[in-house]
C-alpha positions in Angstrom: 0.0 0.0 0.0 1.4 3.4 -1.0 1.2 6.4 1.2 -1.1 8.1 -1.3 -3.8 5.6 -0.2 -3.8 7.0 3.3 -7.4 7.4 4.4 -8.5 11.0 5.2 -8.6 10.2 9.0 -4.9 9.3 9.0 -3.6 12.1 6.8 -3.3 14.7 9.6 -1.2 12.3 11.7 1.1 11.6 8.7 1.6 15.4 8.2 2.4 15.8 11.8 4.9 13.0 11.7 6.7 14.6 8.7 6.4 18.1 10.3 5.5 19.4 6.9 2.7 18.8 4.4 5.2 19.6 1.6 7.6 16.9 2.8 4.7 14.4 2.8 3.5 15.6 -0.6 7.0 15.1 -2.0 7.2 11.5 -0.8 3.8 10.8 -2.2 4.7 12.2 -5.6 7.9 10.3 -5.7 6.1 7.1 -5.0 3.5 7.7 -7.7 5.9 9.3 -10.3 3.4 11.8 -11.7 2.8 15.5 -11.2 -0.8 15.6 -9.9 -0.8 17.4 -6.6 -4.3 18.2 -5.5 -7.9 18.2 -6.7 -10.0 21.2 -5.8 -13.6 21.1 -6.8 -12.8 18.4 -9.4 -10.0 20.4 -11.0 -6.3 19.4 -10.8 -4.1 22.1 -9.6 -0.4 22.6 -8.9 1.1 23.9 -5.7 1.5 27.4 -7.1 -2.2 27.3 -8.1 -3.1 26.1 -4.7 -1.4 29.1 -3.2 -3.5 31.3 -5.4 -6.6 29.5 -4.2 -5.6 30.2 -0.5 -5.2 33.9 -1.2 -8.5 34.0 -3.0 -10.2 32.2 -0.1 -8.7 34.8 2.3 -10.2 37.6 0.2 -13.6 35.9 0.7 -13.1 35.9 4.4 -12.2 32.2 4.6 -9.2 31.3 6.7 -7.3 28.0 6.2 -6.0 26.5 9.5 -3.8 23.4 9.2 -3.0 20.8 11.9 0.5 22.3 12.1 -0.8 25.7 13.0 -1.1 26.8 16.7 -4.6 28.0 16.0 -5.8 24.5 15.2 -8.5 23.6 17.8 -7.0 22.0 20.9 -9.7 19.4 21.5 -9.8 18.3 17.9 -6.0 17.9 17.8 -6.3 15.1 20.4 -8.5 12.7 18.3 -7.3 10.1 15.9 -9.5 11.1 13.0 -8.8 14.9 13.0 -8.8 16.5 9.5 -5.5 17.9 8.2 -7.0 21.3 7.7 -10.1 23.4 8.5 -11.7 26.3 6.6 -13.0 28.9 8.9 -15.3 31.9 8.5 -15.3 34.1 11.6 -12.8 33.4 14.4 -11.6 30.5 16.5 -11.4 31.4 20.1 -9.7 30.1 23.3 -13.2 29.6 24.7 -13.7 26.8 22.2 -11.7 24.5 24.4 -14.7 24.7 26.8 -17.4 23.7 24.3 -20.2 21.1 24.2 -21.9 19.8 21.0 -25.7 19.8 21.2 -27.1 17.8 18.3 -30.2 15.9 17.2 -32.8 15.3 14.5 -33.8 17.7 11.8 -37.5 16.7 12.4 -37.6 17.6 16.0 -40.7 17.6 18.2 -41.8 20.8 19.9 -40.8 19.3 23.3 -37.3 18.4 22.0 -36.8 22.0 20.7 -37.8 23.3 24.1 -35.4 20.9 25.8 -32.7 22.0 23.4 -33.1 25.7 24.2 -33.1 25.1 27.9 -30.0 22.9 27.8 -28.1 25.2 25.6 -29.0 28.2 27.9 -27.8 26.3 31.0 -24.5 25.5 29.3 -24.0 29.1 28.2 -24.7 30.2 31.8 -21.9 27.9 32.9 -19.5 29.5 30.4 -19.6 26.6 27.8 -19.6 27.4 24.1 -22.3 25.6 22.0 -21.2 23.6 19.0 -23.7 22.2 16.5 -24.1 21.4 12.8 -26.3 24.2 11.5 -28.9 21.7 10.3 -32.6 22.2 10.7 -34.3 21.2 13.9 -32.2 20.6 17.0 -29.0 22.2 15.6 -30.8 25.4 14.7 -32.5 25.5 18.1 -29.1 25.0 19.8 -27.4 27.8 17.9 -30.3 30.2 18.4 -30.6 29.5 22.1 -26.9 30.2 22.5 -27.2 33.5 20.7 -30.3 34.5 22.7 -28.4 33.7 25.9 -25.4 35.9 24.9 -23.1 32.9 24.6 -20.6 31.7 22.0 -21.7 29.2 19.4 -19.7 27.4 16.6 -21.1 25.7 13.6 -19.4 22.7 12.1 -21.0 22.2 8.7 -21.2 19.3 6.2 -20.6 21.4 3.1 -18.0 23.9 2.0 -18.3 27.4 3.4 -19.7 28.8 0.1 -22.9 26.8 0.7 -25.6 26.8 3.3 -27.5 23.6 4.1 -30.4 24.0 4.4 -30.6 27.2 2.4 -33.1 28.5 4.9 -30.3 28.7 7.4 -28.2 31.0 5.2 -29.0 34.1 7.3 -28.1 32.3 10.5 -24.9 31.0 9.0 -23.9 34.5 7.9 -24.5 35.8 11.4 -22.4 33.1 12.9 -19.6 33.8 10.4 -19.6 37.4 11.4 -20.0 37.1 15.2 -18.7 33.6 16.0 -17.3 30.9 13.7 -18.4 28.5 11.0 -16.0 25.6 10.4 -15.7 23.1 7.6 -13.2 20.4 6.7 -14.2 20.6 3.0 -13.1 22.8 0.1 -15.2 25.9 0.1 -17.1 24.9 -3.0 -18.0 21.4 -1.8 -21.8 20.7 -2.1 -23.7 18.6 0.3 -23.3 14.8 -0.2 -24.3 11.8 1.9 -20.7 11.2 2.8 -19.9 14.7 3.9 -22.2 14.7 6.9 -20.7 11.7 8.7 -17.3 13.2 8.3 -18.7 16.5 9.7 -20.0 14.6 12.8 -16.5 13.2 13.5 -15.1 16.7 13.4 -17.8 18.1 15.6 -17.3 15.3 18.2 -13.6 16.0 18.2 -14.0 19.8 18.4 -16.2 19.7 21.5 -15.4 18.5 25.0 -18.6 16.5 25.1 -21.7 15.7 23.0 -25.3 16.0 24.1 -28.0 14.2 22.0 -31.5 15.6 22.5 -33.7 13.6 20.0 -32.6 11.2 17.3 -33.8 8.1 15.5 -31.6 5.1 14.7 -30.8 6.6 11.3 -29.8 10.0 12.6 -26.4 11.5 12.2 -26.7 12.4 15.9 -26.7 8.7 16.8 -23.5 8.4 14.7 -21.9 11.3 16.6 -22.7 9.6 19.9 -20.8 6.5 18.7 -17.9 8.7 17.5 -17.7 10.6 20.8 -17.5 7.3 22.7 -14.6 6.3 20.4 -13.0 9.7 21.1 -13.2 9.1 24.8 -15.5 12.1 25.2 -18.5 12.1 27.5 -21.9 11.5 25.8 -25.1 12.8 27.3 -28.4 11.4 26.2 -31.6 13.2 27.0 -33.9 10.8 29.0 -36.5 11.0 26.3 -34.2 9.1 23.9 -34.6 6.0 26.0 -37.7 5.1 24.0 -35.4 4.2 21.2 -33.6 0.9 21.2 -30.3 2.4 20.0 -30.2 4.7 23.0 -31.0 1.8 25.4 -28.0 0.0 24.1 -25.8 3.0 25.0 -27.3 3.7 28.4 -24.9 1.5 30.3 -21.8 2.2 28.3 -18.8 3.8 30.0 -18.8 7.5 29.5 -22.5 7.7 28.6 -24.9 9.6 30.9 -28.6 10.1 30.9 -29.6 13.7 31.6 -32.7 15.8 31.8 -31.3 19.3 31.9 -28.2 21.3 31.0 -27.4 21.6 34.7 -27.0 17.8 34.7 -24.5 18.1 32.0 -22.6 20.8 33.8 -22.5 18.9 37.0 -21.2 15.8 35.3 -18.5 17.7 33.4 -17.4 19.5 36.6 -17.0 16.2 38.3 -15.3 14.5 35.4 -12.7 17.2 35.0 -12.1 17.6 38.7 -11.3 13.9 38.7 -8.9 14.3 35.8 -7.1 17.1 37.6 -6.8 15.0 40.7 -5.2 12.2 38.7 -2.7 14.5 37.1 -1.6 15.8 40.4 
């Protein structure tokens, strides 16, 4: 197997091992013996052309942050499937270390939306940033509640930054880009695809200190994020209402999974967990 066949979730580690994306690129090119460097939006480009793209993105207000940059999110850096680079509109912040992902179904019930708003507000009151995926339903409610509570909120999206999905969230996405941050691991022109959203969930799980799932069916991406967060060693909080679903019942007794009813429950668990970690370090 050549190094070009590295899966996306191992590429960041390979770059860090080399200490330079250019060194890794040189090795890959030598092994393959041809001059293709990158594909951007289905167009082959050289390294010089890529630099022009980076400058063009910056003029659009899109910042490229690589795994070798100090600005790369601290929490995300610690997971095995971190992406090698992120595209950011807005600004990353030291407060993002203290963030919680709040996620769930696009077709949320009124009660679930109410629960989302209450939990997000409780987390903001405890100085946590709210991370979500800017999808319809639970995600939108989480971002909106964080804004209403005067807190920080970060969107990790499943498209490139030139797109809004759903389009009805375009205004909300623009606001987050101006006041907070919208983050994507995909080239800015990447349109929504079935495969982009699971990768987004992996990044969201890694970006946040913990994941809260409010409402989700067995086919929901939020269920996938719960699994990914467990793999990342991050606490997973399932709202008690989820226990009517068999998938949630199978998670109920897993290590690192907690059943909660309020944001205060999440805060209390996280305070205890991190206090225990500090005790072990000392």
